[in-house]
C-alpha positions, 0 to 999 in steps of 0.5 A, spaced: 266 701 418 259 700 419 257 707 416 262 706 410 259 705 403 262 699 400 266 699 393 262 695 388 269 691 386 269 689 394 263 685 392 266 681 387 272 680 392 267 677 397 263 673 391 270 670 389 273 669 396 270 672 403 277 672 406 280 676 400 274 681 401 276 681 409 283 682 408 282 688 403 276 692 406 277 690 413 285 689 414 287 694 409 292 689 406 294 690 398 300 686 394 301 688 387 302 682 382 303 681 374 296 681 374 294 687 378 299 691 374 297 689 367 290 690 370 292 697 371 294 698 364 288 695 361 284 700 365 289 707 363 284 709 358 277 708 361 281 711 368 281 718 364 274 722 366 270 724 360 270 732 360 262 731 359 258 728 364 252 723 364 246 726 361 240 727 365 235 721 366 230 721 360 234 727 356 233 727 349 240 727 345 245 723 341 248 717 344 254 718 349 259 714 352 262 717 359 268 714 362 270 713 369 263 715 372 263 715 380 256 714 383 254 712 390 247 711 394 246 712 401 240 707 401 244 701 397 250 703 401 254 702 395 259 706 391 263 705 385 267 708 379 264 705 373 269 704 367 265 706 362 257 708 361 254 708 354 247 712 355 242 712 349 235 716 351 233 714 358 237 707 357 244 706 360 249 700 360 255 700 365 261 697 362 267 694 366 273 692 363 277 686 365 284 684 363 283 677 362 279 673 357 272 671 357 271 664 360 267 659 356 261 658 361 254 659 359 253 666 363 259 668 359 263 671 365 264 668 372 259 670 378 264 675 381 264 679 375 257 679 374 255 681 381 260 687 380 256 690 374 250 688 377 252 693 383 254 698 378 247 697 374 243 698 381 247 705 383 245 707 376 237 706 377 238 709 384 240 715 380 234 715 376 236 711 369 233 705 366 238 700 366 236 693 364 243 690 362 251 691 363 257 688 360 264 686 361 269 687 356 275 683 356 281 685 353 285 679 352 280 676 347 277 683 345 270 681 346 264 684 350 260 680 354 253 682 355 250 681 363 243 682 363 240 684 370 235 679 372 232 678 379 236 673 381 242 677 380 240 683 383 238 678 389 245 675 389 248 682 389 244 685 395 245 678 399 253 679 398 252 687 400 249 684 407 254 679 408 260 684 407 256 689 411 256 684 417 263 682 416 265 689 416 261 690 423 264 684 426 272 685 423 272 677 423 277 674 418 274 668 414 278 662 414 282 660 408 279 656 402 282 649 403 286 646 397 282 651 392 285 653 385 283 660 386 289 661 391 294 660 385 292 667 382 291 671 388 295 677 389 294 676 396 296 669 397 303 671 400 299 675 406 293 670 406 298 664 407 292 659 406 296 652 406 300 655 412 294 657 416 290 650 414 296 646 417 296 649 423 289 649 424 289 642 422 285 643 416 290 641 411 297 637 411 300 640 405 303 647 403 303 648 396 309 653 393 304 659 392 308 664 396 314 667 392 320 665 395 324 672 394 322 679 394 323 681 387 326 688 389 333 689 391 335 693 398 339 699 396 344 701 401 347 708 402 353 710 406 355 717 406 358 722 411 354 728 408 352 728 401 345 726 398 339 721 396 334 724 391 330 723 386 330 723 378 324 721 375 323 714 377 330 713 379 334 714 386 340 718 385 346 718 390 351 724 390 357 725 394 360 732 394 356 734 388 358 728 384 353 723 382 356 716 385 350 711 384 342 710 381 337 705 382 330 704 379 325 705 385 320 700 382 326 695 383 328 697 390 325 693 396 327 698 401 333 704 402 338 703 408 342 710 409 348 709 414 351 716 416 348 723 415 346 723 408 341 728 406 334 725 403 330 729 399 322 730 400 321 728 393 324 722 394 320 720 400 313 722 397 316 717 391 318 712 396 311 712 400 307 711 393 311 705 391 311 702 398 318 702 399 321 703 406 327 707 408 331 705 414 336 710 418 343 707 421 348 711 425 355 712 421 357 706 426 351 702 425 346 703 430 339 703 428 335 709 428 329 708 425 324 708 419 320 712 414 314 707 412 308 709 407 302 710 411 298 704 409 294 703 415 294 696 414 293 691 420 289 695 425 285 689 427 291 685 428 294 691 432 288 691 436 289 684 438 297 685 439 295 691 444 290 687 448 295 681 448 300 685 451 296 687 457 294 680 458 300 677 463 298 670 461 298 671 454 304 675 453 308 670 458 306 665 453 308 668 447 315 670 450 316 663 452 315 661 445 320 665 442 325 664 448 324 657 447 325 657 440 332 661 441 335 656 445 333 650 441 336 654 435 343 656 439 344 649 441 342 646 434 348 651 431 353 649 437 352 642 436 352 642 428 358 647 427 362 647 434 368 643 435 369 639 441 363 642 445 362 638 451 356 634 451 354 637 458 354 644 455 349 641 450 345 637 455 345 643 460 342 648 454 337 642 453 335 643 460 334 651 460 330 650 454 325 645 458 325 650 464 324 656 459 317 652 457 315 652 464 317 659 466 313 662 472 314 669 470 317 674 465 323 675 470 324 667 470 324 667 463 329 672 462 333 669 467 333 662 463 335 666 456 341 670 459 343 663 462 343 659 456 346 665 452 352 665 457 353 657 455 352 659 448 357 665 448 362 661 452 363 656 446 361 661 441 369 660 439 368 653 437 365 655 431 370 659 428 375 655 424 382 653 425 387 658 427 382 664 426 379 662 433 385 665 436 385 671 432 378 672 433 377 669 440 370 671 444 369 669 451 362 672 452 357 677 449 359 684 451 356 691 447 355 698 448 361 699 446 363 692 444 370 690 447 373 685 441 371 684 433 366 679 434 362 682 439 363 688 434 360 684 428 355 681 432 352 688 435 352 690 427 349 684 425 343 684 431 342 692 429 341 690 421 336 684 424 332 688 428 332 693 422 329 688 418 324 686 423 322 693 424 320 694 417 316 687 416 312 689 423 310 695 420 308 692 413 304 687 416 301 692 421 303 690 427 306 695 432 314 694 433 314 698 439 309 693 443 312 687 445 312 681 450 318 679 452 322 686 451 318 691 455 315 697 452 320 703 452 321 710 448 325 708 442 325 701 443 322 697 438 320 691 443 317 687 438 322 687 433 327 685 439 322 679 441 321 676 434 329 676 432 330 672 438 329 666 435 333 668 428 339 671 432 343 664 431 340 663 424 341 669 421 345 674 425 350 669 428 351 665 422 353 671 418 358 673 423 361 666 423 361 666 415 364 673 414 370 670 419 371 663 417 371 665 409 375 671 410 371 676 409 373 680 415 380 680 418 383 682 424 386 688 421 379 690 419 377 693 426 379 699 430 381 699 437 379 705 441 378 708 448 371 706 448 371 700 444 372 696 438 369 699 431 369 696 424 373 699 419 368 702 413 371 697 408 369 691 412 362 694 414 360 694 406 363 687 405 359 685 411 353 688 409 354 684 402 354 677 406 348 679 411 344 681 404 346 674 401 344 671 407 337 674 407 336 672 400 338 665 401 333 660 400 331 655 407 326 650 408 321 652 413 321 647 419 314 647 420 311 648 412 317 645 408 316 650 403 323 654 400 323 661 402 328 666 402 330 668 410 327 675 408 321 672 406 321 667 412 321 673 417 315 676 414 311 669 414 313 669 422 310 676 423 304 674 419 303 668 423 304 671 430 298 676 427 294 670 426 295 668 433 294 674 436 287 675 433 285 667 435 285 664 428 291 659 430 292 657 437 299 657 437 305 661 435 309 657 430 316 657 432 321 657 427 326 651 430 331 649 425 333 641 425 
């Protein structure tokens, strides 16, 4: 980025919070909030360029107001789209539109907004115009606030420009603000995780409820053999045999999941990409095939660190140990909580294997401990099935490809759904789902998604399977026995998806931070914490260990 021009609004972000600047400009992160959506509404009129451009500097003529003026300068290394420029003879005034109310401060506006206007004024000066004053228009108070372009403001603006260029070269992410009220209204707080990272780094001991507990959108599942998924204005339209069978607004959809061979239209893919909505594809039988994700380009720095760590045997093993260790811990807790008549020596043996995994000397030994723990766990998995259902849903081991009993058929589908969720999340946060630490890279295998889901298998997937069985969502008659194995009937698969989504939307207390989040949000938090560990911001990955 060392050769790029800085947008003037990035100087605003840097003055407000250096970490916000780095997340947006260096890491490519962005998230909408009610404030940013409202801000676009306020800018709607001034974002339409005027037919006539700015008059030449010094040209005589009647005063004019020109909307949406783009300027850049190679010496300043700044670029800006100025909302409105008023020109009168050789004097011009840049005006920046803000959605909020004018603050009650002596200068009439906060420093970040004044710096942004000053950068615009410097660009106009670089193009030969006389510019001694800018202005801010605050839509909420319908008030225009003048911004004198003083020597002190110019010096501060250029100082921030130099800081921004230096940060862009180093690609470093400044530490988060500590207990700052600025975090409350920041649209990137769920990406920044200021309190969570400060707690892990020893800079704070309390996590404020800043991160939204749930995703506002809802997933759309499409189960069709044949049929189509297309777009009609701002809606997703599902058709089967030419007949419309469902609609969903794109703005209210968090992701689209297609199970089966339905055709997806190119206009819909364009609209989903523009709205940052991923699309995942499963086979009709439930196997996860892949995803279509928007080309956001976020997280390049974390991705570079991830690839470097995966190439470092010691770092890779350390991360893999943490994931296996927390998986075994969670398996043991679920057996202890929910199992009937689980022998005490089984729980003791799982604790020993957990401790051995923490000291595993190499990946092969670690996988051995993981497999041994899984054997103990699945030997007693039936103990978590209630009453007489235990005989009907008997399971003695984990088997797959293909599963040989109803429980393993449910487990395989639940794991396929969970690996899909983590693949989507990892793409979203900028990590590479195909470069892992425990699972070795292989074409078509989302190794990191498989790594990250290890600690969440008992918490989400196994829990969903037990919930569906124990609460009668699925019955023995909902499975088809074939020569190649056992498959879930279509109607039962739909009911099972409902249970899975209900679990993903369920609120849980994060064991490290104490905040209440949905499990879908927890997956994102865990992925972002791994990214921060990979880039060196936090010393250890914060394992998700149920209590």
